[in-house]
N, C-alpha and C positions, 0 to 999 in steps of 0.2 A: 683758462682755456679748457683744461684736462675735466676740472669742475662742472664748467657751463658743458661739455657733451653727455659725461655721465650723467646728471639730470635731464638732461634734451634725451637721451637713451631711456634710461626709466618712465621718463612721461608716454614715449610712443610705445614703450612695451606695455605699460597701463592699460593706455589704449586697444593695440591689439588684442591683449586678453580679454576688454571688456567686448571688444565687438564678436569672439568667441562666445564668450559666457552666453552672450546675450543671442546668440543663434541659435546654441541649444536650449535656451527656455526656449525663443520662441515656436523652435520644431517642437517640445516635447507640449506647449499650449495647441500646435495648432492640431496634432497627434492625438490630445484628450480630445479639443472639440471633435471631432470626427469620429470618434471611438463613443460621442453619448448620443448620435443620430442615426438611423436607419434610411435606406433607400426607399423612397417611394415611388421611385420612375417605372414602376409596373401598371401607376396609374395613369388613362389617356385622356386627354381634355375632349368633352364631346360640346358642343354648342348648344345640345339642350341645359348643360349647368346653367347657362346666364339667362335662360329664358325668366322674364320676373327683375332683372336686374333694373335699376334705373338706363335710362335712356343710353348715357354717356358711357356707362360704366360696359354697356354692352356692347357699345362702339369700340369703346379701348380694346377689350378682348378680342371681336371682328378681327379691328386693324394686327395686334401683338401677334395672338395664337393661332395657328392650322389644325385644322379636325385630324383626332388623333394623334394630336404631340405629347411625348413622353410629358411625365411633372419631371421639375429639377428640384433631387435631392440634395445637389450638394455642388456649391462655385466657388473659383477662383479666379482671384481678380487682379489688375497690375494698371495702376495709371500713374501721371502729371501732375504737375498745375503748383496753384500757390497757396500758401497757407498765413495767417496772422496767429502770431501767440496770444494776442491780444486785443479789443479791441483798438487801441490806439496803437500799434505797433506797427510795422513796415510789415509789406508783403514779401517770405520767404517762397524759394523754389521748393518742392517737397514732391519725392517718389513714394506712391506706397504698394502695400504687396497685402492682397486680403483673402481672408477663408470664410465661407457661411454655408451654413448648414438652415434646412427649414421642415423637416420631420420634428426635429428641436428645434427652438431657435435658437439662433449660438452664430458666433462672425469674431474672430480676431484680426485686425488690422494694424500694420506696422506699417509706420511713419516716417520718413527720413529726410533731413536738411540738412545742412552742413554745419550745424549748431548740436542741435539735439535727436533723439529717434524718441517716438513716441508709439504706446502700444494701447491700443482701444478694443476692448473687447466684452461679448457677453456667453460664457461660457458658464454651465451648470446653473442656470439660473440667474449670475448675481454680474454685474457692470463693474469694469474697471478699468480704470484710464494709470499708465506708468509712462514716466517722461525721463529720461535719461539725459543728461547733458554730456554732449562728445559718445555716448552708447556705453560710459562708464558708472556716471556720476547720479543717482536720483534724487530728482528735485520734484518729483510729484508720484505719487501713491494712492490717488483716489476711489473709495467704494462705499458704498452705501446703501440708502435706498434710493435715494436721490438720482446715483450712479446706473443702479439695478432700472428705473424709468429709464433714463434719458439711451443707455444703451442700446434697451429694447426698441426704442424709437429710433434709432438707428438702423438698426433691423430690417426693423416693418417700412422705414419708409425709403432704402436698399431696395425691396422686392421688384421696385421696376427692372431689377439686374436679373432677378430671377421669380421671371410675371407667372407663373403657375401659383407661387406663394399667394399671390392675390386674388384669387378665386375661392369664390363663398366656402364656407363649412363650417364645422360646428365652434370654433375658434372665432372667424370672419363674416363679418358682415359688411354691407353696404342699404345705403339710407337714401333717397333722391332727396336733391335741394333744387336746381332748376338743370337747364339745357344743357349747360355745361360744366355743373361740380355734383359735386356726393360724396357723402361722409362716410368715411369706413373705420370701423371699431372692429378694436381687436382683444382681446379677453385673454390673458394666460398668466397664471400662477398669480393668482389673487391680482393684476393690475390690469386695469382698462384705459386701454388707449385708445386713443383717433387720432384722425387725419381729415382734413378738408381739403378736398380735392377738385383741382381744378384741368379742364380736358379742353384742346382745341377741334375745331370740325372733324380734322382727317381722322380723331380719336386720341393722339398722341395724351399722355399726363404729362402736365407741363410744370403742376407747380403743385404742392405738399404743402400746407401748415397743420400746427398745431401747437399744444402747451408744451414745453419742456423744461425744467428747472435749468437756471443758470447757475443758482447757487445752492445753499444748503436749503433753503426758506422760498425761493422765487420764483415761480412759473412765468415764462416768458414766450410769446409767441416767437415761435423757430420756423423756418421757410426754405425747403428744399424747392430751389427752382432747377430745371429742369427740360433740354432741348438736347439736339445733333442726334436723332433714330436712326441708326442703321443697324441692320443683320448680321448678326456675328454668330457663328456656329449654329447658324437656322433657328433663331429668333433674334427677334425686335426688340432693341432696346436700346437707352439712350446714351450721350456716349460723353453727354456734358453735364455739369453739376455746378453750381452754385448753393451756398449755405448761409442763411443769415440770423443775425435776431432782430425783430420788429419790435423796438423800442418806443418810449415816448419823447424822447432825442432824437429819433429817425432808425433808418436802416443801418445795420453795420453788417456787412457782409466777412467773414474770416474763411471761407473756403470754397476753392474753387477748383475742381478737378476735372480732367480729360481723360479717359478709359484710358488704354491704348490696347491689353488683350485679357479677355476674359472666357473662361472655360466650364464647360458644368459636368455633374456626374462625376468627377473623379474624384475620389477621398485621399488625396495628395499634397503634399507641396511643389511646385514648381521646382 
């Protein structure tokens, strides 16, 4: 009995220590992220910026942005939802905390379930995914060119949460497709990314589709479905996301997130 209690106490100590170390590491990574980007909030949106853009893109910005609205430099976000660790796995409840920068592309996300903690990030132009079982035992530490591409795509797709980031510029271009869709291209650090974006009649972006590395070799169709637009902190953003892979066998959804809180231009943690 005494031995069992000692073992249980030792295990609890490991879990507590692991969570403390993880918290310290996450704070360091957030500080690094914010330290590498600058404020661009002195820039203001003006309707002249969208002249000549494809009609559905103009419709989006007219619906989303207000004349004279400051550019978003930093975003901090919390969400809950459901997540799958594999296409054949069951849904688990997840809570997430995320920080993003726009002047220099970057983000870090921490997702927590009952079993694991994951950190997904694009910092210093490098993508990385780290997964810890019980916030202690590292089971995944993935990086490389495919993660550079995939994490930058995630940052770009989530720009609907910091929408001034989608305004045209030197790195970002829009091309017409039809009355309800357009192609977005983004060139950065040697990577050429794109999304085929679908809009509804109101002007909301409702779907974003691209090609993303599912593993080290195979590019597959990756889709973000978007809904539930609300005005939060004077910015109209979606609050509901579903992320899926469109494979030959069919669609495989693996993330369903609901935005709970979002704040802008505060380069610090919650």
